[in-house]
C-alpha positions in Angstrom: 142.4 179.2 244.1 143.6 180.8 247.3 140.7 180.7 249.7 139.9 176.9 249.4 143.5 176.0 249.7 143.9 178.4 252.7 141.0 176.9 254.5 142.3 173.3 253.9 145.7 174.3 255.3 144.6 176.6 258.1 141.1 175.7 259.0 137.7 177.4 258.6 138.1 179.4 261.8 141.3 181.1 260.6 139.6 182.3 257.4 137.1 184.3 259.5 140.0 186.5 260.7 140.9 187.2 257.1 137.4 188.0 256.0 136.8 190.2 259.1 140.0 192.1 258.4 139.1 192.6 254.8 135.6 193.8 255.7 137.1 196.3 258.1 139.6 197.5 255.4 136.8 197.9 252.8 134.7 199.9 255.2 137.6 202.2 256.1 138.4 202.8 252.5 134.7 203.5 251.7 134.6 206.1 254.6 137.6 207.9 253.0 136.0 207.8 249.5 132.9 209.3 250.9 134.8 211.9 252.9 136.7 213.1 249.8 133.7 212.7 247.5 135.3 210.0 245.4 133.6 207.3 243.4 133.6 203.9 245.0 134.9 201.5 242.3 133.6 198.5 244.3 130.0 199.6 244.5 128.8 197.0 241.9 131.3 194.3 242.7 129.8 191.1 244.0 131.8 189.5 246.8 132.1 185.8 247.6 130.4 184.7 250.8 132.3 182.1 252.9 
């Protein structure tokens, strides 16, 4: 799996940058979905917590 091997190789602090970036990306996409009145396909997706 990508995340555990990434944290072993890079360290736990580096993964925080990835998770923050992904959170920012998801929120930006959700803003656009709402703006254009589109269905959010991730609304019921459960995310992993690190």
